[in-house]
C-alpha positions, 0 to 999 in steps of 0.5 A: 831477568837473571834467567834470560841473562844465563840463557844468553850466556849459554848461547854465546858459549855454544857459539864460541865453540862452533867450528868455522867451515872453510868449504863455503868460502871456497864455493863462493870463490868459484862463482857457482853460487850466482846461479840462484841469485837474481836481480829484478830489472827496474824497467821491465821487472824481469829477473836477471842474472847479476852478471848481465844485469847492468847491460840488460838494464841499460838496454831495457831503459834505452828501449823504453826511453825510445818508445816514450814520446813527449809533447807529440800528437801520437801516443806512447808505444810502451807495452807492459 
């Protein structure tokens, strides 16, 4: 237990000596980091860019909602 305590104290001491990198925060402010981030649509499961995710999900949901039939003699026309 004493050995683990000293190891943990050593890790904490090393972490306190680390220098904060300011460059990463500048890149996030530019908005270039969103290129690899994707959100999956809850209706069609396609990957969507976060900037257009809300618009895509609203349109996609409306598309599936319009193809759904309740209490009709015709079957629902949903692909996928």
